[in-house]
N, CA and C atoms as a LAMMPS dump frame, in Angstrom:
ITEM: TIMESTEP
0
ITEM: NUMBER OF ATOMS
177
ITEM: BOX BOUNDS ff ff ff
-5.0000000000000000e+02 5.0000000000000000e+02
-5.0000000000000000e+02 5.0000000000000000e+02
-5.0000000000000000e+02 5.0000000000000000e+02
ITEM: ATOMS id mol type element x y z
1 1 1 N -82.432 -131.904 -111.41
2 1 2 C -83.292 -130.929 -112.052
3 1 3 C -84.148 -130.248 -110.981
4 2 1 N -84.206 -128.935 -111.032
5 2 2 C -85.037 -128.178 -110.089
6 2 3 C -86.455 -128.043 -110.624
7 3 1 N -87.414 -128.286 -109.738
8 3 2 C -88.838 -128.196 -110.065
9 3 3 C -89.513 -127.372 -108.969
10 4 1 N -90.379 -126.452 -109.37
11 4 2 C -91.155 -125.666 -108.41
12 4 3 C -92.621 -125.758 -108.819
13 5 1 N -93.415 -126.471 -108.043
14 5 2 C -94.812 -126.679 -108.423
15 5 3 C -95.781 -125.772 -107.663
16 6 1 N -95.248 -124.725 -107.038
17 6 2 C -96.129 -123.787 -106.33
18 6 3 C -95.529 -122.384 -106.385
19 7 1 N -95.825 -121.672 -107.476
20 7 2 C -95.35 -120.299 -107.629
21 7 3 C -96.543 -119.374 -107.863
22 8 1 N -96.368 -118.104 -107.56
23 8 2 C -97.421 -117.105 -107.761
24 8 3 C -96.874 -115.965 -108.603
25 9 1 N -97.761 -115.374 -109.411
26 9 2 C -97.369 -114.24 -110.237
27 9 3 C -98.305 -113.052 -110.051
28 10 1 N -99.389 -113.252 -109.292
29 10 2 C -100.372 -112.184 -109.102
30 10 3 C -100.969 -112.24 -107.702
31 11 1 N -101.312 -111.064 -107.202
32 11 2 C -102.065 -110.963 -105.952
33 11 3 C -103.519 -111.243 -106.306
34 12 1 N -104.071 -112.318 -105.792
35 12 2 C -105.432 -112.717 -106.139
36 12 3 C -106.368 -112.618 -104.934
37 13 1 N -105.947 -113.217 -103.834
38 13 2 C -106.797 -113.263 -102.657
39 13 3 C -106.539 -112.078 -101.742
40 14 1 N -107.566 -111.693 -100.999
41 14 2 C -107.397 -110.669 -99.982
42 14 3 C -106.374 -111.176 -98.967
43 15 1 N -105.441 -110.35 -98.626
44 15 2 C -104.407 -110.743 -97.685
45 15 3 C -103.124 -111.207 -98.36
46 16 1 N -103.166 -111.477 -99.665
47 16 2 C -101.943 -111.827 -100.397
48 16 3 C -100.998 -110.627 -100.4
49 17 1 N -99.73 -110.896 -100.359
50 17 2 C -98.72 -109.846 -100.399
51 17 3 C -98.684 -109.185 -101.775
52 18 1 N -98.412 -107.893 -101.797
53 18 2 C -98.225 -107.171 -103.063
54 18 3 C -97.032 -107.732 -103.833
55 19 1 N -96.107 -108.397 -103.118
56 19 2 C -94.932 -108.985 -103.766
57 19 3 C -95.298 -110.091 -104.74
58 20 1 N -96.528 -110.567 -104.687
59 20 2 C -96.945 -111.608 -105.63
60 20 3 C -97.171 -111.048 -107.027
61 21 1 N -97.323 -109.752 -107.167
62 21 2 C -97.493 -109.144 -108.483
63 21 3 C -96.119 -108.986 -109.121
64 22 1 N -95.751 -109.968 -109.918
65 22 2 C -94.425 -110.003 -110.534
66 22 3 C -94.597 -109.923 -112.049
67 23 1 N -93.868 -109.004 -112.684
68 23 2 C -93.976 -108.926 -114.143
69 23 3 C -93.209 -110.075 -114.801
70 24 1 N -93.509 -110.292 -116.048
71 24 2 C -92.982 -111.435 -116.783
72 24 3 C -91.457 -111.424 -116.829
73 25 1 N -90.855 -110.284 -117.096
74 25 2 C -89.395 -110.219 -117.193
75 25 3 C -88.721 -110.567 -115.874
76 26 1 N -89.225 -109.992 -114.791
77 26 2 C -88.635 -110.275 -113.473
78 26 3 C -88.815 -111.748 -113.113
79 27 1 N -89.998 -112.287 -113.36
80 27 2 C -90.274 -113.681 -113.027
81 27 3 C -89.359 -114.626 -113.804
82 28 1 N -89.227 -114.415 -115.103
83 28 2 C -88.38 -115.302 -115.901
84 28 3 C -86.911 -115.155 -115.523
85 29 1 N -86.485 -113.949 -115.152
86 29 2 C -85.108 -113.77 -114.67
87 29 3 C -84.868 -114.604 -113.417
88 30 1 N -85.809 -114.551 -112.479
89 30 2 C -85.676 -115.328 -111.239
90 30 3 C -85.627 -116.823 -111.544
91 31 1 N -86.511 -117.29 -112.398
92 31 2 C -86.555 -118.719 -112.746
93 31 3 C -85.246 -119.142 -113.409
94 32 1 N -84.756 -118.339 -114.329
95 32 2 C -83.505 -118.677 -115.016
96 32 3 C -82.307 -118.674 -114.071
97 33 1 N -82.258 -117.729 -113.15
98 33 2 C -81.144 -117.655 -112.193
99 33 3 C -81.143 -118.824 -111.222
100 34 1 N -82.322 -119.349 -110.912
101 34 2 C -82.406 -120.473 -109.968
102 34 3 C -82.393 -121.816 -110.679
103 35 1 N -82.298 -121.792 -112.008
104 35 2 C -82.18 -123.007 -112.819
105 35 3 C -83.377 -123.942 -112.678
106 36 1 N -84.578 -123.38 -112.5
107 36 2 C -85.797 -124.185 -112.449
108 36 3 C -86.158 -124.601 -113.87
109 37 1 N -86.403 -125.889 -114.075
110 37 2 C -86.72 -126.407 -115.41
111 37 3 C -88.21 -126.666 -115.606
112 38 1 N -88.919 -126.958 -114.522
113 38 2 C -90.362 -127.217 -114.578
114 38 3 C -91.015 -126.416 -113.467
115 39 1 N -92.124 -125.714 -113.783
116 39 2 C -92.82 -124.981 -112.745
117 39 3 C -94.311 -124.953 -113.004
118 40 1 N -95.037 -124.676 -111.945
119 40 2 C -96.485 -124.503 -112.034
120 40 3 C -96.838 -123.166 -111.396
121 41 1 N -97.615 -122.373 -112.096
122 41 2 C -98.104 -121.112 -111.539
123 41 3 C -99.452 -121.409 -110.892
124 42 1 N -99.54 -121.126 -109.609
125 42 2 C -100.733 -121.496 -108.831
126 42 3 C -101.372 -120.247 -108.235
127 43 1 N -102.076 -119.507 -109.065
128 43 2 C -102.687 -118.253 -108.621
129 43 3 C -104.12 -118.441 -108.126
130 44 1 N -104.34 -119.371 -107.247
131 44 2 C -105.606 -119.563 -106.536
132 44 3 C -106.861 -119.336 -107.374
133 45 1 N -107.233 -120.346 -108.144
134 45 2 C -108.475 -120.33 -108.927
135 45 3 C -108.551 -119.189 -109.932
136 46 1 N -107.413 -118.772 -110.439
137 46 2 C -107.383 -117.673 -111.397
138 46 3 C -106.416 -118.025 -112.523
139 47 1 N -106.916 -117.964 -113.752
140 47 2 C -106.058 -118.177 -114.912
141 47 3 C -106.078 -116.905 -115.739
142 48 1 N -104.924 -116.311 -115.952
143 48 2 C -104.795 -115.081 -116.725
144 48 3 C -104.21 -115.448 -118.088
145 49 1 N -105.077 -115.522 -119.082
146 49 2 C -104.66 -115.955 -120.417
147 49 3 C -103.616 -115.011 -121.013
148 50 1 N -103.805 -113.704 -120.845
149 50 2 C -102.849 -112.731 -121.389
150 50 3 C -101.467 -112.923 -120.77
151 51 1 N -101.419 -113.156 -119.462
152 51 2 C -100.136 -113.385 -118.811
153 51 3 C -99.52 -114.694 -119.314
154 52 1 N -100.344 -115.695 -119.507
155 52 2 C -99.864 -116.977 -120.042
156 52 3 C -99.174 -116.77 -121.392
157 53 1 N -99.789 -115.994 -122.262
158 53 2 C -99.213 -115.718 -123.588
159 53 3 C -97.887 -114.973 -123.434
160 54 1 N -97.82 -114.013 -122.507
161 54 2 C -96.575 -113.273 -122.273
162 54 3 C -95.463 -114.218 -121.821
163 55 1 N -95.774 -115.13 -120.895
164 55 2 C -94.772 -116.082 -120.433
165 55 3 C -94.329 -117.012 -121.553
166 56 1 N -95.279 -117.433 -122.332
167 56 2 C -94.963 -118.355 -123.431
168 56 3 C -94.014 -117.695 -124.437
169 57 1 N -94.244 -116.43 -124.751
170 57 2 C -93.372 -115.701 -125.677
171 57 3 C -91.989 -115.478 -125.082
172 58 1 N -91.909 -115.214 -123.776
173 58 2 C -90.641 -114.912 -123.109
174 58 3 C -89.767 -116.156 -122.974
175 59 1 N -90.387 -117.3 -122.782
176 59 2 C -89.623 -118.53 -122.567
177 59 3 C -89.419 -119.208 -123.852
């Protein structure tokens, strides 16, 4: 089983790459293609409730 416990979905800190801003559809496509079954989104002291709801609906 593939597990990824350090993923990012948003640019939070100064110096973070713009590539960290990933929309829900693209992110879930990547996760599904890589067959990850468990993951943790680690956006550096930031919890985005709206994004959480979007991910929950998509998965």
